[in-house]
C-alpha positions, 0 to 999 in steps of 0.5 A: 524790912524790904531786902528781909521780905525779898529774901522770905520771897526767894525761900519761899520760891526755892521750897515751891519748886523742891515741891514740884520736883518732888512731886514728879518724883512720886508720880512716875515712881507711882506709875511705875508700880502700876505698869509694871511692863513698861519699868526701865531699869536706869543704872544708878552712879555715885559721884564724889565731888570731893577727893582727900587723901590722909593728912599729915600735918605732923612736925615728924614729916620734916624728920627722918625716918626714926629707923634711921637715927645714929644711921652711918650710912642710908641707902639711897637712889640716885637723881632723877634723870631729865630722860626720865622726867620729860617721859612723864606729863606736867601733872606728874611732874608738879606732884613729884617738885613738891615731893622732892621739895619736902624731901629737902626740907626734911634732909636739912632739917636734919642736917641742922640737927646733926651740926648741933649736936656735933655728929656725922651727917649720914649721906651727906650726898643726899642733899645735892641729889635732891637739889640735882633732881630738882634742876632737872626738873626745871630745866624739863618745864623750861623746856615745855614752856619754851615750846608751846611759846614758840609753837602759838607766839613764835617767842621762847616766853623767857623772860627777856636778858641784856649785858649789862656791866657792873661797878666792878666793870664785869659783864652778866645777863640782866633780866628785864622786868616791869615796874610799875613806878617809871624809871626816872622816878624809881630812886631805888632802882637807880641805887641797886642798879648801877650799870656803870664802872671807872677809876684806877681801883676798878681798871687794876682790879679788871687788869688782875682777873683777866691775867688770873683767866689767862694764867687759868686758860694757859695751864698744861694737863700731864696727861693730854690722852687721858679720857674723861669720859673713863674718870668720870665714871670711875670716880662719879663725886670727884669735882675733875675741873677743881682738880685740873684748877689744882696746882698739887694735881699738876705733879712735880714733872718738869715742862718741855 
């Protein structure tokens, strides 16, 4: 009952305040009508507190344009470059990220449908272009974050890393992070992260792995004066590094 009485008192006080404001506005209007010489025209402003766009929550957003269904080739553009993304502000990059994410979801859905129908998915490189664009956008955002943290704190702001050895004896960058449970009590972390190696099998694996890397480095190129930039420009979709490692790409010419 006490709370109900308080609520009634608050509502009465609010009503009184509203009445006072209405009386004040009416009195001002009455004075203005009585003395038209002192009328001041105050411009009216219309404020929109909420801006909404047309929502399309249909599942058809996960599918391509119907005019592209069954087409053998779809004309698309290239991926976004870093130089182009650097010209945009953070808000535009944020919007572009969700546009690319939505496009990637659509392409992955269409690719799965084409696989189920045993049909050819037109222009599968569209997924690669989307992923390249998202990777470039993430790199640009990381550049801005690094510049901001270096200016404000003198550090990069990136998660610190350390070189660790896994169970096979290979080095990799381990990203440090904070844990709620202390290290000596975190049994799950100790099970998944073992920075040690040993045994005859691991030593044999490392020996063969280093031998493989050395064989890849000492391979001679047949055309040492080949302009790689011209080849990339002529064949942009070809993986030149993979072709150089391919045995048949070396030819059957005798070496000196």
